[in-house]
C-alpha positions as CSV (number, residue, x, y, z in Angstrom):
1,M,5.8,-30.7,-26.0
2,P,3.3,-28.7,-24.0
3,K,4.3,-25.1,-23.1
4,P,3.2,-22.9,-20.3
5,L,0.1,-21.1,-20.8
6,N,1.6,-17.9,-19.2
7,D,5.2,-17.0,-19.5
8,F,6.7,-14.9,-16.9
9,T,10.3,-15.4,-17.8
10,P,11.0,-12.7,-20.4
11,D,14.3,-10.4,-20.0
12,D,12.0,-7.3,-18.9
13,L,10.8,-9.4,-15.9
14,E,13.9,-11.3,-14.8
15,F,15.2,-9.8,-11.5
16,Q,18.7,-8.4,-12.5
17,M,19.5,-8.0,-8.8
18,F,20.0,-11.8,-8.5
19,V,21.6,-12.2,-11.9
20,L,24.4,-9.7,-10.7
21,D,24.5,-11.3,-7.3
22,E,25.0,-14.7,-8.8
23,L,27.8,-13.4,-11.2
24,A,29.5,-12.0,-8.2
25,D,29.3,-15.3,-6.5
26,E,31.1,-17.0,-9.4
27,Q,33.9,-14.6,-9.3
28,L,34.1,-15.1,-5.5
29,E,34.4,-18.9,-6.0
30,R,37.3,-18.2,-8.4
31,G,39.1,-16.3,-5.6
32,E,38.5,-12.8,-6.8
33,D,37.9,-10.0,-4.3
34,V,34.3,-8.9,-5.2
35,L,32.3,-6.4,-3.1
36,K,28.5,-7.3,-3.4
37,L,26.3,-4.2,-3.0
38,T,23.5,-6.1,-4.5
39,I,20.7,-7.5,-2.1
40,G,19.4,-5.6,0.9
41,V,20.3,-8.3,3.3
42,P,21.5,-6.5,6.5
43,E,25.1,-7.5,7.5
44,L,24.7,-6.5,11.3
45,P,23.9,-9.6,13.3
46,T,20.5,-10.5,14.6
47,P,20.0,-9.2,18.1
48,K,20.9,-11.8,20.8
49,P,17.6,-11.5,22.5
50,V,15.8,-12.5,19.2
51,L,18.2,-15.4,18.8
52,D,17.7,-16.4,22.4
53,R,13.8,-16.5,21.8
54,I,14.1,-18.5,18.8
55,I,16.5,-21.1,20.3
56,G,14.1,-21.4,23.2
57,A,11.0,-21.9,21.0
58,L,13.1,-24.4,18.7
59,S,13.8,-26.6,21.8
60,D,10.1,-26.8,22.6
61,P,8.6,-29.7,20.9
62,D,4.9,-28.5,21.3
63,H,5.8,-25.1,19.9
64,V,7.6,-26.3,16.8
65,R,4.1,-28.0,15.8
66,R,2.0,-25.0,16.1
67,V,0.0,-24.1,12.9
68,Y,-1.7,-21.1,12.2
69,P,-2.2,-20.1,8.7
70,E,-2.7,-16.5,9.6
71,G,0.1,-16.2,11.9
72,L,0.6,-17.2,15.7
73,P,-1.9,-15.2,17.8
74,E,1.0,-14.0,20.1
75,L,2.8,-12.4,17.2
76,R,-0.2,-10.9,15.8
77,E,-1.1,-9.5,19.1
78,A,2.4,-8.2,19.4
79,I,2.1,-6.4,16.1
80,V,-1.1,-4.8,17.1
81,D,0.4,-3.6,20.3
82,H,3.6,-2.3,18.4
83,Y,1.6,-0.1,15.8
84,N,-1.1,1.0,18.6
85,V,1.6,2.2,20.9
86,K,4.2,3.6,18.4
87,Y,1.9,4.9,15.6
88,Q,-1.5,5.1,17.4
89,A,-3.0,2.8,14.9
90,D,-6.0,1.8,16.9
91,T,-6.0,-1.6,15.3
92,S,-6.9,-5.1,16.4
93,I,-5.7,-8.7,15.8
94,D,-8.4,-9.3,13.3
95,H,-6.8,-6.9,11.0
96,V,-3.5,-8.5,10.9
97,I,-2.2,-11.3,8.7
98,V,1.3,-12.9,8.7
99,N,3.2,-14.6,6.0
100,T,6.6,-15.6,4.8
101,G,7.8,-12.1,4.2
102,T,5.7,-9.4,2.5
103,S,6.4,-10.6,-1.0
104,P,3.6,-13.3,-1.1
105,I,1.4,-10.9,0.8
106,F,1.7,-8.5,-2.2
107,R,1.1,-11.4,-4.7
108,N,-2.1,-12.5,-2.9
109,I,-3.3,-8.9,-2.3
110,F,-2.8,-7.9,-6.0
111,Q,-4.8,-11.1,-7.1
112,L,-7.3,-10.3,-4.4
113,V,-8.3,-6.7,-5.2
114,S,-7.4,-6.5,-8.9
115,G,-7.4,-8.3,-12.2
116,K,-8.0,-8.1,-15.9
117,G,-9.5,-4.8,-16.9
118,M,-8.4,-3.1,-13.8
119,E,-5.3,-1.1,-13.0
120,I,-2.7,-0.9,-10.5
121,L,-1.0,2.5,-9.8
122,L,2.7,2.1,-8.9
123,P,5.4,4.7,-7.9
124,R,8.1,5.0,-10.3
125,P,11.0,4.4,-9.6
126,Y,9.4,1.1,-8.1
127,Y,10.4,-2.1,-6.6
128,A,10.3,-4.8,-9.3
129,L,8.0,-7.1,-7.2
130,Y,5.1,-4.6,-7.7
131,V,5.2,-4.9,-11.4
132,Y,5.6,-8.7,-11.3
133,C,2.7,-9.1,-9.0
134,A,0.5,-6.9,-11.0
135,T,1.4,-9.1,-14.1
136,L,0.4,-12.2,-12.2
137,A,-2.9,-10.6,-11.4
138,S,-3.4,-9.8,-15.1
139,A,-3.9,-6.1,-14.1
140,T,-3.0,-3.2,-16.3
141,V,0.1,-1.2,-14.7
142,K,0.0,2.5,-14.4
143,F,2.8,4.7,-12.8
144,Y,3.0,7.9,-10.8
145,D,6.4,9.6,-10.8
146,I,8.6,10.5,-7.8
147,D,10.9,13.5,-8.7
148,M,14.5,12.4,-8.1
149,D,15.5,15.9,-7.6
150,T,13.1,16.9,-4.9
151,M,12.2,13.4,-3.6
152,R,8.4,14.6,-3.9
153,V,5.6,12.8,-5.3
154,D,4.7,14.3,-8.8
155,M,0.9,14.9,-7.9
156,D,0.2,15.8,-11.6
157,S,1.3,12.4,-12.8
158,F,-0.6,10.9,-10.0
159,R,-3.9,12.7,-11.1
160,R,-3.3,11.8,-14.5
161,N,-3.0,8.1,-13.9
162,F,-5.5,7.5,-11.1
163,S,-8.9,6.5,-12.5
164,S,-11.9,6.2,-10.0
165,E,-13.5,3.7,-12.4
166,R,-10.4,1.4,-13.1
167,T,-7.9,1.8,-10.3
168,S,-8.4,-0.9,-7.8
169,L,-5.0,-0.5,-5.9
170,V,-2.4,2.3,-5.3
171,V,0.9,1.5,-3.9
172,V,2.9,3.9,-1.7
173,N,6.6,3.0,-0.7
174,S,8.0,5.0,2.0
175,P,10.9,5.1,2.7
176,G,11.1,4.1,-1.0
177,N,13.2,1.3,-2.7
178,P,15.3,2.2,-4.7
179,I,15.8,5.9,-4.1
180,G,15.1,6.2,-0.3
181,N,12.3,8.9,-0.6
182,V,10.2,9.5,2.4
183,V,6.5,10.5,1.5
184,R,5.7,13.3,3.7
185,P,2.4,13.6,5.5
186,D,0.9,16.4,3.4
187,E,1.7,14.3,0.2
188,L,0.1,11.2,1.8
189,R,-3.0,13.3,2.7
190,E,-3.2,14.5,-0.9
191,L,-2.9,11.1,-2.4
192,Y,-5.7,9.8,-0.3
193,E,-7.9,12.8,-1.0
194,I,-7.5,12.2,-4.7
195,V,-8.3,8.5,-4.3
196,D,-11.3,9.4,-1.9
197,H,-12.1,5.8,-0.9
198,Q,-12.4,4.7,-4.5
199,A,-9.4,2.3,-4.3
200,Y,-7.3,0.4,-1.8
201,I,-4.0,2.2,-0.8
202,L,-1.1,-0.2,0.0
203,N,1.5,1.6,2.1
204,D,4.9,-0.6,2.1
205,E,6.6,0.3,5.2
206,I,9.3,-2.2,5.3
207,Y,12.0,0.4,5.8
208,N,9.9,2.5,8.2
209,N,12.5,1.8,11.0
210,C,15.5,3.0,8.8
211,V,14.7,6.7,8.3
212,F,17.8,9.0,8.5
213,H,16.5,12.4,9.5
214,D,12.8,12.5,11.0
215,E,10.5,10.1,12.9
216,F,8.4,7.9,10.6
217,Q,4.7,8.5,10.5
218,S,2.5,5.6,9.3
219,S,-0.7,6.1,7.2
220,L,-2.6,4.3,10.1
221,E,-1.5,7.2,12.4
222,L,-2.0,10.2,9.9
223,L,-5.4,9.0,8.1
224,T,-7.5,7.4,10.7
225,E,-10.5,8.3,8.7
226,H,-9.3,6.3,5.6
227,K,-8.8,2.9,7.5
228,D,-11.6,1.2,5.2
229,V,-9.1,1.5,2.3
230,S,-5.7,1.5,4.0
231,I,-3.3,-1.5,4.0
232,V,0.0,-1.5,5.7
233,T,2.6,-4.0,4.9
234,N,5.9,-4.6,6.9
235,S,8.6,-7.2,7.6
236,F,11.3,-8.3,9.9
237,S,13.7,-8.7,7.0
238,K,15.3,-5.2,7.0
239,G,15.7,-2.8,10.1
240,F,15.1,-5.9,12.4
241,R,18.1,-7.8,10.5
242,M,16.4,-11.0,9.7
243,Y,16.2,-11.2,5.9
244,T,16.3,-15.0,5.6
245,K,14.0,-15.9,8.4
246,R,11.1,-14.8,6.2
247,V,8.3,-13.3,8.2
248,G,6.3,-10.4,7.2
249,F,2.8,-9.0,8.1
250,A,0.1,-6.8,6.9
251,I,-2.4,-4.6,8.7
252,L,-5.5,-4.3,6.6
253,P,-9.2,-4.1,6.4
254,A,-11.0,-7.0,8.3
255,E,-12.7,-8.1,4.9
256,L,-9.2,-8.5,3.3
257,Q,-7.9,-10.2,6.1
258,V,-10.5,-12.9,6.2
259,N,-9.9,-13.6,2.3
260,L,-6.2,-13.6,3.0
261,R,-6.6,-16.1,5.7
262,V,-8.5,-18.5,3.7
263,M,-6.0,-18.3,0.8
264,Q,-3.1,-19.0,3.2
265,Q,-5.1,-21.9,4.7
266,H,-4.8,-23.6,1.3
267,T,-1.6,-22.2,-0.2
268,L,0.8,-21.6,2.9
269,L,-0.6,-23.6,5.9
270,C,2.0,-21.8,8.2
271,T,4.9,-19.6,8.6
272,D,7.6,-21.2,10.8
273,P,6.3,-20.7,14.4
274,V,9.8,-20.8,15.9
275,Y,10.9,-17.7,13.8
276,Q,7.4,-16.0,14.5
277,Y,8.3,-16.3,18.2
278,G,11.5,-14.6,17.7
279,M,9.8,-11.8,16.0
280,I,8.0,-10.9,19.2
281,A,11.3,-10.0,20.9
282,A,12.1,-8.1,17.9
283,L,9.2,-5.8,18.3
284,E,10.5,-5.1,22.0
285,D,13.7,-3.8,20.6
286,D,14.0,-0.2,19.3
287,E,17.8,-0.1,19.8
288,S,18.9,-2.4,17.0
289,P,17.1,-0.8,14.2
290,A,18.2,2.6,15.3
291,E,21.9,1.4,15.3
292,L,21.4,-0.1,11.7
293,A,19.8,3.3,10.5
294,A,22.8,5.3,11.9
295,V,25.3,3.0,10.1
296,Y,23.3,3.2,6.8
297,R,22.9,7.0,7.0
298,S,26.6,7.3,7.4
299,R,27.1,5.0,4.3
300,G,24.7,7.2,2.2
301,E,26.6,10.4,3.2
302,Y,29.8,8.8,2.2
303,T,28.3,7.8,-1.1
304,T,27.5,11.4,-1.8
305,Q,30.6,12.7,-0.7
306,Q,32.7,10.4,-2.9
307,L,30.6,10.0,-6.0
308,R,29.2,13.6,-6.5
309,A,30.6,15.1,-9.8
310,T,31.9,11.7,-11.0
311,G,29.5,11.5,-14.0
312,C,27.2,9.0,-12.1
313,D,25.7,11.3,-9.5
314,P,24.1,9.9,-6.3
315,V,20.6,10.6,-4.9
316,D,20.6,11.6,-1.4
317,A,18.6,9.0,0.3
318,E,16.4,9.9,3.2
319,G,15.9,6.4,4.5
320,G,16.1,2.7,3.5
321,F,18.9,0.5,2.5
322,Y,20.0,1.8,-1.0
323,A,21.7,4.6,-2.8
324,V,20.9,5.4,-6.6
325,L,23.5,6.7,-9.1
326,R,22.2,8.6,-11.9
327,C,24.2,7.5,-15.0
328,S,22.4,8.5,-18.2
329,D,25.1,11.0,-19.1
330,W,27.9,8.5,-18.3
331,N,26.2,5.9,-20.4
332,R,25.7,8.0,-23.4
333,E,29.3,9.2,-23.2
334,H,30.8,5.7,-22.8
335,G,28.5,3.9,-25.1
336,F,26.5,1.9,-22.7
337,E,22.9,1.5,-24.0
338,S,21.6,0.7,-20.4
339,S,22.6,0.1,-16.9
340,K,22.8,-3.6,-17.6
341,K,25.9,-3.2,-19.5
342,L,27.3,-0.8,-17.2
343,A,26.8,-3.0,-14.0
344,L,28.6,-5.8,-16.0
345,D,31.5,-3.6,-16.9
346,I,31.7,-2.4,-13.4
347,L,31.8,-6.0,-12.0
348,D,34.3,-7.0,-14.5
349,R,36.6,-4.0,-14.1
350,A,36.1,-2.8,-10.5
351,H,35.0,-5.9,-8.8
352,V,31.8,-4.4,-7.5
353,A,28.5,-6.0,-7.8
354,V,25.6,-3.4,-8.1
355,V,22.0,-3.7,-9.4
356,P,20.9,-2.3,-12.9
357,G,18.3,0.3,-12.6
358,T,16.3,-1.8,-15.3
359,D,14.7,-3.6,-12.2
360,F,13.3,-0.3,-10.9
361,G,12.0,1.7,-14.0
362,I,15.1,3.8,-14.2
363,P,17.0,1.9,-17.0
364,Q,20.1,4.3,-17.2
365,D,20.7,4.3,-13.4
366,L,22.4,1.8,-10.8
367,R,21.2,0.8,-7.2
368,L,23.7,0.1,-4.5
369,A,22.7,-1.7,-1.3
370,F,24.4,-0.3,1.9
371,C,24.5,-4.0,3.3
372,N,28.2,-4.7,3.3
373,D,30.7,-4.0,6.1
374,R,33.3,-3.0,3.4
375,Y,30.7,-0.7,1.7
376,N,32.9,2.4,1.8
377,E,35.7,0.4,0.0
378,G,33.2,-0.4,-2.6
379,I,32.3,3.2,-3.1
380,D,36.2,4.0,-3.2
381,R,36.4,1.4,-6.1
382,L,33.4,3.0,-8.0
383,R,35.0,6.4,-7.6
384,S,38.2,5.1,-9.2
385,Y,36.1,3.4,-12.1
386,F,34.1,6.5,-12.8
387,T,37.2,8.8,-12.7
388,S,39.2,6.3,-14.9
389,E,41.7,5.6,-12.2
390,L,41.5,1.8,-12.7
């Protein structure tokens, strides 16, 4: 029997977020009251103007047949206008590509700019997709650290692991998944100065409209002199509340856009034009993302208030959709070898589904998604679990 030439299914690559989410669904089907704090799917409804725009496009037989592998021209122009007005990006439509979310954009970019013998430099903690895409591209993965106490970039680790000869791509995630750190302008400038145009820098801005304290500043606004190496990715899945609609985009150097357009001509064909049309309405709405950010900020504060000093101490998120609990001491004292075992025990005993930190390079910790209208009740259950009140 033939076997796959490349095996991408080992335990260290399987996305535990989905494993725990599916285990929670099994318990829900048995009638158990399980609270899922797993996937970052906003529970707030899609704004009505967006739905109205989608419904209008869906009823137009000509619109539903529109095929643009690189994205609808109207949406790409709306993205340009949004970034030029809000972030002074000074970009144009020939720098924009649209796809079914940012995940396939990551996969394509990693394969386009890297490969065997080259290195991709990722933040740690990291979003699991980054490691998987680097693996698909046959690139060597290197890491620079985010200090989870100060929420600052460890510049020494960045300098140690960046190579002007081998690093082809650097990833910056701000606000970060999982810990919600916001990379400050001075940090971003220093990263760009170290790279010095020797590699592309991909700025994952998917949570840029869910910042809790300050206004977000895009790399396109802060570092105009580095546009030749700057890539920005974003999506309508998070702050715009449309996770399952699967529309994301990148703003990037024109030579990369041309290559991605050809790749998508062969492998994508088109992103649903109906949903793309709705995204234009989303870009006209700042109030709905602001409302969501306020709700999630409140949940982050409740997490810190309730779980501090329980043995699994929370990291104070500065933005994004998640809280991280640092559980190494708890695991050691209670005999859990990693957060995988801890997450399973919490699901079994507290009926709360959380994500093991093994997905994010922090194997002793846990990630909680704010995206549940009973989130605070889930935190109360976790407090009871950690304080042995169950």
